[in-house]
N, C-alpha and C positions, 0 to 999 in steps of 0.2 A: 267617374265611378267605375265604368267599365275598364278603363285602363288600370285603375288601382286594383280591382279584383283580379285582373290578370297578372299584375305584378306580384300580388300577394301569393296567388297560387303558384307562380313560378318560384318564389322564395321557399315556399313550403316543400315543393318537390325537390328542390336543390338540397335543402337541409335534410330531407329524408335520405337522399342518395348518399350525402356525406356520412350520415349515421350508419348506412348500410356498409360503406367502405371501411369505416372504423371497426365494425364488428365482423367483417368478412374474415373467414378462416384463412390462415396463410396456406399457400400452395406447398406441395411436397418439396419442391426446389427451394422455397423460402425456409421451409423447416430445416432442411439440410444445412443451408447457409447460416441460419441463426444458431443451430446446434454446434457447427464448427467454430463460430465466433465465440461461443460461451466456453469452449474447452480451455484447459490449462495448457502450457507449453508442452510439445511432444515429449521432451526430455523426462517428464515425470511419470509417463506411462510405460508399461512393459514393452519391449521390442515387438513381441508377438502380436499384442493387440493393436499397436500402431501400424504394423504392417498390414493387418487385416483391414483397418480403415482405409489406408492409402490404396490397397488393391480394390476396395469397393468403390472408391472415388475414380480410379482409373477405369474400372469397368463401366461406371456410369457415363463417363465422358465418351466412351466408345459405343454406348447403346444407341440404337436407332429409336425413332419415335415410339414404336410399338413396345419396345422394352424399356423405355425411360422410367415408367412408374415403378416397375419391379426393382430396377437398378437403384433408384432413389431410396426406396424402402430398405434395400440391402445396406446402404450407407448408414442410415439411421439405426439399423440393428447392430452394425459393427460399432458405432458410437457408444451404443448402450452397454457394449461388452468390454469397453476400455477399462483397464486395471492399473491402478497406481503401483509404482515400483515399491517394493518392500525395503525398509531400512534394516540395519543390523544392530541397533542400540538395544542394550539389555535392560535399560531403565525406562523404556517406552514400549507399551504393548497396545494391541487393538482395543482394549477396554478403555483407554485414555481418550478423552475428547480431542486431544491435539495430535493423536497418532498419524492421521493422513497429512497433516500440515508438516510434521517432522520429516515424513517420508518425502514430501514435496521439496522442502529446502535442502534436504540431503541429496536428492536426485540431481538438483540443479547446482550442487556444490556451493550453495549460498550460505549454509551453516553446516559445520562439520562437527565431529566428535570432539570431546574435551580432554580425552586421554590419548596416549601415543598409539593405542591399538584401535582407536576410533570406535569403541564399543559402548561409550556412555554419552549421553546427550545432555544430562542434567537439566531437565525441562523447567525446574522451579528456581534455578539459579538466575539472579538478575543480570541483565546485560550492561556492559559499560559503554561509554561514548565511543571508544575506539572500535568496539565490536560492530556497532551499528553502521559507522561510516564505512567500515570494511566490507560489510554485507552489501551496502548500496553500490560500493565500488565494483564489487564483483558482479552485481546485476547490471551495471553499466558496461561490463566487459573488460575491466581493468585497463582503461586507456593509459597511454604513455603520459607521464607527467614531467618529463624532461624539459627543463627550461621555465617551468612554472614556479612562482615565488610563494613562500609561506613564512610569516614572521613568528610562528610559535616556537618557543624555546623549550617546551616540555615534552617533545616527541622522542622519547627514549627508546621505543620499541620499533625495531625494523619492520615487523610484521604489518604495522598499520601506517607507517610514514607516508607512503604513496597515496593511500586512501584519504588521509587527511589533507594532503596537498591538493588532491583532485577535488575533494569537498569544498575547500575554501575558494578555490578558483572557479567553482561552478555554482556558487550561491547556496550550497547545501548547509554550510555552518559558517559562523563568524567567530567561533571560539567563546571562551568565557572571560577573556580580557584581550587587550591588544597583542599580548605575547604568549597567552596560554590557551591551550585546547582542553585541558583536564581529561586526558584520555581514559583514565581509570575511574572516573566518576560514574556512578550508576545513572543510567539515562532514565528520566521519568516518562510517564505515558504522554504528558503534554509536550515534552521535548521530541519524543518520537513522532507525534503527530505533525509537529512543525518541521522536523527534518524531512519527512515524507512529502509534505506540501512543497517545500523548497526544492526537493529532488525533481518533483514533477514540473515545477514552474521554472526552475533554473535561476531563481534569484531570491534575495530576502526582501520581503514586503514590509513596509512600515507599520508600526503598531497603531492601531485605530485610536482616535481620541474623540471627545465631545459626542455629538449625537450618533456618529457612526459606532462608536464603542457602546453607547447605551443600547442601541438597537441590537447589536451582537449579544450583549448580556441578557437582554430580554428573550432573544431566540434560544440562547443556551439554557435559560431557566425553564423553557418549555420541554427541553429534552432530557436534562439531568437534574436529579435532585441535589447534587453537590456542585453545581455549576459555579457557585460563588468561589470555589477553590481553584478554578482555571485562570491562570495568569492573563492579563490583558493582551500580551504579545502572542499568546497561544490560542486566543478564542477563534479567530478566523480558520486556523488550521484544524483545530478540533471539530469545528462545525463541518468543515469541508470533508474531513475523514469520515465523519458520521454519515453525512449525506451520501457519500460513495460506498458506504457500508464496508469500509476498511477497518475502522475502529469504532465499534458502536457501544462500547462499555459493558457493564454487567446488567443482567436482567434484574427488574425489580423483585424484592422478596415477597412483596404481597400485591394483590390486585389493586389497581388504582394508583399504585406508586410509580414514580419515574425511575428509570435506570440510573446507575451511578457511573461516572467516568474515571474516578480515581486519579485525577490529574498529577498529583505529587508522588503517587506510588511508583516504585521501580518497575521497569518493563522485564518481565520474565522471558526466558528463552522460549518457552512454549508459546506465550503470547506473541512474541516477535515472529515465530514461524507461522502462526495463523494469520497475522497481519500481512506478511509478505505473500501469503497464498491468496488472501483476499485482494491485495493490491494488483498482483499479476493477472487476476481475472478481469481486470479493466483495460488491459492494454493488448495490442496485436500479439497473437500467440504462435504464429508461424504456420497455422493450418491452411489459411486461405491467403491469396495474394492480396495485399494491401495496395490501395492507390498511392502512387508515389507523391511524396511531398516535395514541392519545389525547393531547390538547393538552398535558396536564401531563407527558408523557413525551418531548416533542420538546425539542431544544436551541435555545433562543432565539438569534437571530442576534447579539444584543448581550449574551449571557450573560457575566457577570463572574466572576472567580475568587473563591471564598469567602475571607473574611478569614484563616481558619485554614490556608490553603494557600500563604501567602506564603513566600518563600525566606528561610532564616535569614541573619542578617547576615554570618556567617562563611563563606558559601558562595562559593567562588571557582573560577576556571578553573584546571584543572591545568596545570602548567608545560609539559607536552609537547604542549599544544594551542595553542601560540602561532601567530600569523598568519604564513604564508610570506611571504617578501620580495616575491615576484612576484604575490601574490594581488590582484586587482583586481575591481571590480564588473562585472557582465555586459557593460555596453556596451563595455568595453575588454578583455573576456576574450580571453586568448590561450592557446594550448596550450603547456605547458612543454616544452622540447626533449627531455627524457627521459621524457615521459609516454607510456607504452605500456600496452596492455591484456593481461593474462596470457591465453594461448590458451584456457584453460578457464574464464576468468572469468565468474561469474554464470550464471543459468539461461538456456538457449537461448531466443531469442525466439519460436520456434515452439511452445514448450510451454505449454499453457494450465493455469494454477493450479487446483487443485481448489478448490471453493467451500467455505468454512467459516465464513461469517458474518463480522461485524466485531467480535467480542468482543476484549477485552484481558486480559492476565494479572491474577490476583488480587493484591491488595495484600498487602504483607507488611512487617513491621518498623515502625519509627516515626520514621525520619529521612527528610528530603527529599534526593532525589538531588543530588549535587554537580554543578553545571552545568558544566562543561567539557565534560563530557560532554553535557550537555544533551541531548540528542537532537535 
């Protein structure tokens, strides 16, 4: 009994100590590190405010023990004053929820203007498949694709050819058939979620079946009121993007209702800008040194798709994903007359997504996703 009482007391003390550690306030140094990790890439902030943060960091590194606290506080103050670069688009202003996101993608040259003068962004125009792979290709740094193979015969635009070749060879897309990519087709929200997951994961995951599929459907039903419209091949990707707060859907109209994801809706340029901003909040941003990854764990720029991950011959684009009659490539992009954004559509631009790494959903099943959905 005596031993038991002592053991119990020891466990209780240890448990209390653990709780104290969990609730312990972060130190100033930890606050600075966490703040730097949460920032967007340097390129989206004004040069003046970036320089102020870098100077504060340099001063902090030189400060002696007595001046360390003041130096750390100066870094936090400089971070608070960071300002996003302004864009020059006439059809987007600071009253739009997507204004910061448009400035973000413009500053990083991920999405540019739709006219020769680069003065219009056309936020409510839907994106096509070629545009999205091009944006991801730019995000990757436009690696050389010389020597890489691609069997698509419908790549008529020089501006996106390299991007598609890169995407095919890196598991981002498998096309809408063995020989077609359908570059001018509007990309749906579930396709966008799937492409982003493949981009992060570097491969095409099999479509879940059986119990695995049922479990995903139940999980989705808890999150979205329209979960039944999400294709089986897109479920894992949609759930992963929601968990990482990259694509969270629209707010519910009434209290007690679930949000909607609108899986089959076309992805608007404003939405795409916000999603890219959310995505890049999850990856290293260049403000602090990251631990080096072993060479064999990095993804080579010319990494090709494993032979066993090719698309089955019978994989075709679903009938409901045909190209809209007015869908054109970016250079001619025009806003459809009836194109409007629902009032509660997507995550507000001033909300910063919680960090959650860049993991992708676990694989399940043994079939390859039907590309219509492609992601």
